C-alpha positions in Angstrom: 126.2 128.3 60.2 125.7 128.8 63.9 122.1 129.7 63.3 121.6 126.6 61.3 123.2 124.4 64.0 121.0 126.0 66.6 117.9 125.5 64.5 118.7 121.8 64.0 119.2 121.4 67.7 115.9 123.0 68.4 114.1 120.9 65.8 115.7 117.8 67.3 114.5 118.7 70.8 111.0 119.3 69.5 110.8 116.0 67.7 112.2 114.2 70.8 109.7 115.9 73.0 106.8 115.0 70.6 107.8 111.3 70.4 108.5 111.0 74.2 105.5 109.4 76.0 103.6 111.5 78.5 104.8 111.3 82.2 101.5 109.8 83.3 101.7 106.7 80.9 102.1 104.2 83.8 98.7 105.0 85.1 96.6 103.7 82.1 99.1 101.0 81.3 98.8 99.6 84.9 95.0 100.0 84.8 94.8 98.0 81.5 97.2 95.4 82.8 95.0 94.9 86.0 91.9 94.7 83.8 93.3 92.0 81.7 94.6 90.0 84.7 91.3 90.3 86.6 89.2 89.3 83.6 91.5 86.4 82.9 91.2 85.2 86.5 87.4 85.5 86.4 87.2 83.4 83.2 89.8 80.7 84.0 88.9 80.1 87.6 86.2 77.6 88.2 83.0 79.1 89.9 82.7 78.3 93.6 79.4 77.9 95.5 78.6 78.6 99.1 75.7 77.2 101.3 75.0 78.2 104.9 73.3 76.3 107.7 72.2 78.0 110.9 72.2 76.6 114.5 71.1 78.5 117.6 72.1 78.1 121.2 69.0 77.8 123.4 69.2 78.0 127.3 67.2 75.7 129.5 64.9 77.0 132.4 67.8 77.3 134.8 70.2 79.2 132.5 70.2 82.8 131.6 70.2 84.0 128.0 73.6 85.7 128.3 75.1 82.3 129.2 73.7 80.9 125.8 75.3 83.9 124.0 78.6 83.1 125.5 78.4 79.4 124.6 77.5 80.2 121.0 80.8 82.1 120.8 82.6 79.1 122.2 80.8 76.6 119.9 81.6 78.7 116.8 85.3 78.3 117.6 85.1 74.5 117.8 83.0 74.1 114.7 86.1 73.7 112.6 88.0 71.7 115.2 89.4 68.2 114.4 86.8 66.4 116.5 83.8 68.1 114.9 85.2 67.6 111.4 85.8 63.9 112.1 82.1 63.5 112.9 81.1 65.5 109.8 83.5 63.8 107.4 81.4 60.7 106.5 78.3 62.7 105.6 80.2 65.5 103.9 81.9 63.0 101.6 85.3 64.6 101.6 88.4 64.1 103.7 88.8 65.8 107.0 91.9 67.7 105.7 90.0 69.0 102.7 86.9 69.7 104.8 88.9 72.1 107.0 89.5 74.3 104.0 85.9 74.3 102.8 84.0 75.2 105.9 83.8 78.3 108.1 81.7 79.3 111.2 80.6 82.8 112.1 78.6 84.3 114.9 77.5 87.6 116.1 78.2 89.1 119.6 74.5 90.1 119.9 72.9 86.8 118.8 73.3 83.2 120.0 73.1 82.0 116.3 76.0 80.3 114.5 76.2 80.5 110.7 78.2 77.4 109.2 79.0 77.9 105.6 80.3 75.2 103.3 82.1 76.0 100.0 82.7 73.8 97.0 82.7 73.7 93.1 79.5 71.7 93.3 76.3 73.4 94.8 75.0 70.2 96.2 78.3 69.4 97.9 78.5 72.9 99.4 75.1 72.3 101.0 76.1 68.8 102.3 79.3 70.1 103.9 77.3 72.9 105.7 74.6 70.5 107.0 77.2 67.8 108.0 79.2 70.2 110.1 76.1 71.7 111.7 74.8 68.3 112.6 78.1 67.2 114.0 78.5 70.4 116.1 74.9 70.0 117.5 75.6 66.3 118.4 78.9 67.0 120.1 77.6 70.0 122.1 74.3 68.4 123.1 76.2 65.6 124.8 77.3 68.2 127.4 73.9 70.0 127.5 73.0 68.8 131.0 76.2 70.3 132.5 76.2 73.5 130.5 72.5 74.3 130.4 72.7 75.2 126.8 71.5 73.2 123.8 72.2 73.7 120.1 69.2 73.4 117.8 69.2 73.4 114.0 67.5 76.7 113.0 67.8 76.4 109.2 69.3 73.8 106.9 71.5 74.7 103.9 70.2 74.3 100.5 72.1 74.0 97.2 72.7 77.6 95.9 71.7 78.5 92.3 74.4 81.1 91.7 78.1 81.0 92.4 79.6 83.0 95.3 82.9 83.6 93.5 83.1 86.9 91.5 82.3 86.8 87.8 84.6 87.8 85.0 83.2 91.5 84.8 83.5 91.9 88.5 87.0 90.5 88.8 88.0 92.6 85.7 86.7 95.8 87.5 88.6 94.9 90.6 91.8 94.4 88.6 91.2 97.7 86.8 90.9 99.5 90.1 93.9 97.8 91.6 96.0 98.4 88.5 95.0 102.1 88.5 95.9 102.5 92.2 99.3 100.9 91.7 100.0 103.1 88.7 99.0 106.2 90.7 101.2 105.2 93.6 104.2 104.7 91.2 103.6 108.2 89.7 103.7 109.6 93.2 106.7 107.6 94.4 108.9 107.8 91.2 111.9 110.3 91.2 111.2 113.6 89.6 113.0 114.5 86.4 114.6 117.9 86.4 113.2 120.0 83.5 115.6 121.0 80.8 114.7 124.7 81.3 116.2 124.5 84.8 119.7 123.7 83.4 119.6 126.5 80.9 120.0 129.5 83.2 123.0 127.8 84.8 125.0 128.2 81.6 124.2 131.9 81.2 126.5 133.3 83.9 129.4 131.4 82.4 128.8 132.9 78.9 128.4 136.3 80.5 131.8 136.0 82.3 133.4 134.7 79.2 132.5 137.8 77.3 134.0 140.1 79.9 137.8 141.0 79.5 140.2 139.3 81.7 141.8 141.2 84.7 145.2 141.7 82.9 143.5 143.0 79.8 141.5 145.5 81.9 144.6 146.9 83.5 146.4 147.1 80.1 143.6 149.1 78.7 143.7 151.5 81.5 147.5 152.0 81.1 147.0 152.8 77.3 144.4 155.3 78.1 146.6 157.1 80.7 149.5 157.1 78.3 147.3 158.9 75.7 
């Protein structure tokens, strides 16, 4: 009977171990979830276009080139200011509040050139935004060209892009897959470790061993019987 009960317990443990999911299941689950979320984002989100216009700071005969480089950094900061956007708003065709979120200005510490990028769901409007802000920045800065010795000139106008700048569905899906896999791996590393069942088995062995030994009183009675014999 005891052997049958032990056999049933062993079979039950084997079935439970077989049906239990592997410990690494969060990794593929999180990766698939990230893939689905990234792909859905790429499909549902409307494509966004970006167009860039370039202006360059040019020094006059009495100004050093390093001065023009410094002014280009300053003009890049005021390209998205309220005064510049107020000049650009009529030509851009959008409100100044919305225009602030659809334009950005970048420059390099080694070049006096300023890149003004407009973004929109329409390719033509993205180019209009970039050109409007570039013209407004050149107009406002050239009003002080006599005192600064630096003039902003249009280097290249923005044209309507043919391809969106936002990631496509495959790209966003791949990004989601990588992000989900990373989160799943971090969860596996941070989750509490489960103590294996085999570690608890040896703890019960000493108790069984001591239970099989005779008690102290029984040991002394055995010695007395042997001495009486």
